[in-house]
C-alpha positions as CSV (number, residue, x, y, z in Angstrom):
1,X,188.8,14.5,55.6
2,X,192.3,16.1,55.0
3,X,191.0,19.4,56.6
4,X,189.5,17.4,59.8
5,X,192.8,15.5,60.1
6,X,194.9,18.5,60.0
7,X,192.8,20.2,62.7
8,X,192.7,17.1,64.8
9,X,196.7,17.0,64.4
10,X,196.9,20.6,65.2
11,X,194.7,20.5,68.4
12,X,196.7,17.2,69.5
13,X,200.0,19.3,69.0
14,X,198.6,22.2,71.1
15,X,197.6,19.9,73.7
16,X,200.7,17.9,73.7
17,X,203.0,20.9,73.6
18,X,201.1,23.2,76.1
19,X,199.7,20.9,78.5
20,X,201.1,17.3,78.6
21,X,204.6,18.2,77.9
22,X,204.6,21.3,80.5
23,X,203.3,19.0,83.2
24,X,206.0,16.2,82.5
25,X,208.5,18.9,82.1
26,X,207.9,20.4,85.4
27,X,207.9,17.0,87.1
28,X,211.4,16.4,85.6
29,X,212.6,19.9,86.7
30,X,211.4,19.0,90.3
31,X,213.1,15.6,90.0
32,X,216.4,17.5,89.1
33,X,216.0,19.8,92.0
34,X,215.8,17.1,94.6
35,X,218.6,15.2,92.7
36,X,216.8,12.3,91.3
37,X,217.9,13.3,87.8
38,X,221.3,14.7,87.0
39,X,222.1,16.3,83.7
40,X,225.9,16.5,82.8
41,X,227.1,19.0,80.4
42,X,223.8,20.4,79.3
43,X,225.5,23.3,78.0
44,X,226.6,21.0,75.1
45,X,223.0,20.6,73.9
46,X,222.1,22.7,71.1
47,X,218.9,24.3,72.4
48,X,218.3,26.4,69.1
49,X,220.1,24.1,66.6
50,X,218.1,22.6,63.8
51,X,218.8,19.2,61.8
52,X,219.9,17.5,64.9
53,X,219.8,13.5,65.5
54,X,219.7,12.6,69.2
55,X,221.1,9.2,69.6
56,X,220.9,7.3,72.9
57,X,221.2,4.0,74.7
58,X,217.7,2.5,75.8
59,X,217.9,1.1,79.4
60,X,214.3,1.3,79.9
61,X,210.8,2.5,78.7
62,X,211.7,6.1,80.2
63,X,214.0,7.4,77.9
64,X,211.4,8.1,75.2
65,X,209.6,10.1,77.9
66,X,212.3,12.1,79.5
67,X,214.8,12.6,76.6
68,X,212.2,14.6,74.6
69,X,211.7,17.1,77.8
70,X,215.4,18.2,77.9
71,X,214.7,21.2,76.2
72,X,211.6,22.2,78.3
73,X,210.8,24.8,78.6
74,X,212.6,26.5,75.7
75,X,211.1,24.2,73.1
76,X,207.7,24.6,74.2
77,X,207.6,28.4,74.6
78,X,210.6,29.7,72.4
79,X,209.2,33.1,71.7
80,X,209.6,33.7,75.3
81,X,213.3,32.7,75.6
82,X,214.7,33.6,72.0
83,X,216.3,36.7,71.2
84,X,213.6,37.6,68.9
85,X,211.3,38.2,71.8
86,X,213.8,40.7,73.2
87,X,214.1,42.8,69.9
88,X,210.8,42.2,68.0
89,X,209.3,45.4,69.3
90,X,212.1,47.3,68.0
91,X,211.9,45.9,64.5
92,X,209.6,46.8,61.7
93,X,209.2,43.3,60.9
94,X,208.5,42.2,64.4
95,X,205.1,40.2,63.4
96,X,207.1,38.0,60.8
97,X,209.9,37.3,63.2
98,X,207.3,36.4,65.9
99,X,205.4,34.2,63.4
100,X,208.8,32.2,62.9
101,X,209.0,32.0,66.4
102,X,205.6,30.3,66.9
103,X,206.3,28.0,64.1
104,X,209.7,27.2,65.5
105,X,208.5,24.9,68.2
106,X,207.8,22.0,66.1
107,X,211.2,21.9,65.0
108,X,212.6,22.1,68.4
109,X,210.5,19.2,69.8
110,X,212.5,16.0,68.7
111,X,210.1,13.3,66.8
112,X,210.5,10.1,68.6
113,X,210.3,6.6,67.1
114,X,208.3,4.5,69.8
115,X,207.7,1.0,69.5
116,X,203.9,0.7,68.5
117,X,203.2,-2.1,70.6
118,X,204.8,-0.6,73.8
119,X,203.6,3.1,73.3
120,X,200.6,2.8,70.9
121,X,198.4,0.0,71.9
122,X,196.9,1.8,75.1
123,X,194.6,4.5,74.1
124,X,196.0,7.1,76.3
125,X,199.2,7.3,74.3
126,X,197.5,8.0,70.9
127,X,197.7,11.5,71.6
128,X,201.3,11.4,71.0
129,X,201.1,10.4,67.4
130,X,201.3,14.1,66.5
131,X,204.9,14.5,67.6
132,X,206.0,10.9,67.2
133,X,206.4,8.5,64.3
134,X,205.6,4.9,65.7
135,X,207.5,1.9,64.1
136,X,206.3,-1.6,64.2
137,X,209.4,-3.6,64.8
138,X,207.6,-6.8,64.2
139,X,206.2,-5.5,60.9
140,X,207.8,-5.7,57.2
141,X,210.6,-3.8,55.9
142,X,208.3,-1.7,53.8
143,X,206.8,-0.3,57.1
144,X,210.3,0.7,58.5
145,X,211.4,2.1,55.2
146,X,208.3,4.5,55.8
147,X,209.5,5.5,59.0
148,X,213.0,6.2,57.9
149,X,211.5,8.2,55.2
150,X,209.4,10.4,57.4
151,X,212.4,11.0,59.8
152,X,214.5,12.0,56.7
153,X,212.0,14.7,55.7
154,X,211.6,15.9,59.3
155,X,215.3,16.6,59.4
156,X,215.6,18.2,55.8
157,X,213.1,20.7,57.0
158,X,215.3,21.6,59.8
159,X,213.5,19.3,62.6
160,X,215.0,17.0,65.3
161,X,214.9,13.4,65.8
162,X,215.5,11.0,68.6
163,X,216.6,7.6,68.0
164,X,217.7,4.7,70.2
165,X,220.0,3.0,67.6
166,X,220.0,-0.5,69.4
167,X,216.9,-0.9,68.0
168,X,215.3,-2.1,71.3
169,X,215.9,-1.9,74.8
170,X,219.6,-2.3,75.9
171,X,219.0,-5.5,78.0
172,X,217.2,-7.2,74.8
173,X,220.0,-5.6,72.4
174,X,223.0,-7.1,74.2
175,X,221.7,-10.6,73.7
176,X,222.1,-10.2,70.0
177,X,225.5,-8.5,70.1
178,X,227.2,-6.8,72.9
179,X,229.8,-4.0,72.9
180,X,231.6,-2.9,76.1
181,X,233.4,0.3,76.8
182,X,236.9,0.4,78.4
183,X,235.2,1.0,81.6
184,X,232.6,-2.0,81.3
185,X,229.5,0.1,80.4
186,X,227.5,-2.1,77.9
187,X,225.7,-1.2,74.8
188,X,224.0,-3.3,72.2
189,X,225.1,-3.6,68.6
190,X,223.8,-0.6,66.7
191,X,221.7,-0.5,63.7
192,X,222.6,1.9,61.0
193,X,219.3,3.9,60.6
194,X,220.8,6.7,62.6
195,X,223.7,6.5,60.5
196,X,221.9,6.5,57.2
197,X,220.0,9.8,58.3
198,X,223.1,11.5,59.3
199,X,224.8,10.8,55.9
200,X,221.8,11.6,53.7
201,X,220.9,14.9,55.5
202,X,224.1,16.1,56.9
203,X,222.4,16.3,60.3
204,X,224.5,16.6,63.4
205,X,224.5,13.8,65.7
206,X,224.2,14.5,69.6
207,X,225.2,11.5,71.8
208,X,223.1,10.9,75.1
209,X,224.2,8.4,77.8
210,X,221.5,7.4,80.3
211,X,222.0,5.3,83.5
212,X,219.7,4.6,86.1
213,X,216.4,4.6,84.4
214,X,216.3,0.8,84.5
215,X,216.3,1.2,88.4
216,X,213.5,3.7,88.4
217,X,211.5,1.7,86.0
218,X,212.6,-1.9,85.9
219,X,212.2,-4.1,82.8
220,X,210.1,-7.0,83.1
221,X,208.5,-5.8,86.2
222,X,205.2,-4.1,87.4
223,X,205.7,-0.5,85.9
224,X,205.6,1.4,89.2
225,X,208.1,4.3,89.3
226,X,210.7,4.1,91.8
227,X,211.4,7.7,92.2
228,X,213.9,7.6,94.8
229,X,216.5,6.0,92.6
230,X,218.8,8.3,90.7
231,X,218.9,8.9,86.9
232,X,222.0,10.3,85.4
233,X,221.9,11.8,81.7
234,X,225.3,12.6,80.0
235,X,225.4,14.8,77.0
236,X,228.2,14.7,74.4
237,X,229.5,17.2,72.2
238,X,227.5,17.5,68.8
239,X,229.3,16.3,65.7
240,X,228.8,15.6,62.1
241,X,229.8,11.9,60.9
242,X,233.1,12.0,58.8
243,X,232.9,8.6,57.5
244,X,231.3,7.7,54.1
245,X,229.7,4.4,54.4
246,X,226.9,3.2,56.9
247,X,228.9,0.6,58.6
248,X,231.7,3.3,59.3
249,X,229.3,5.8,60.1
250,X,227.7,3.4,62.8
251,X,230.9,2.7,64.3
252,X,231.7,6.6,64.7
253,X,228.3,6.9,66.6
254,X,229.2,3.6,68.7
255,X,232.5,5.2,69.8
256,X,230.9,8.6,70.7
257,X,228.4,6.8,72.8
258,X,230.9,4.5,74.6
259,X,233.3,7.3,75.1
260,X,230.5,9.3,76.5
261,X,229.7,6.3,78.7
262,X,233.0,6.4,80.4
263,X,233.3,10.3,80.6
264,X,233.9,11.1,84.2
265,X,231.2,13.3,85.9
């Protein structure tokens, strides 16, 4: 049974990595070309970096779809773009190096943590279980602990994770605790999961601030994408938390997100 599950998982990964993700990635590239999506300071994003926690605000249900695609096409076809591709033929160990590049792709794709109810109830989303770790926000503490442990293992193996530390979409999170930047940007009070992972694994934090996705895919309305609306995605400087407690580290991540939100385009 384990062999069968492994085969299914590998086939699912191949389908997502080489068909679904490239299709969506090309769509994102087209939207960027037509000015519907704008990435600011993309040079800050560590394309080849390992052990990374991407943290972002969460205006709508679009972020779990768009943000994992920021590394397209590098994350899907690393052997084409990495330096190894250009030098492997001149090296006696080229085959070993090439194998490493093929295995690198799973580390480059950030493991998302989507809500099971929003993203896994429809059957069509189940394919993404091979790259994501669904969490039941309405479940018990044991289930959430299992999710955090799985993310910790991914980071310890050099992988990446994408976390929305508000714990839900921003419009819901601010009802439980609102944090406002100097220029009036709003963020829900952050949970300490990302901070805990950063402290336990010494992973770098990459802050992301997203604006406009709630206009493209409004909350609590019919899910019809309004692609004529504009999305802005700001990428902050990666950093390692300097604090020693979960509370202090969470405050540090909060400040990074709010400062990025106020950063001028």
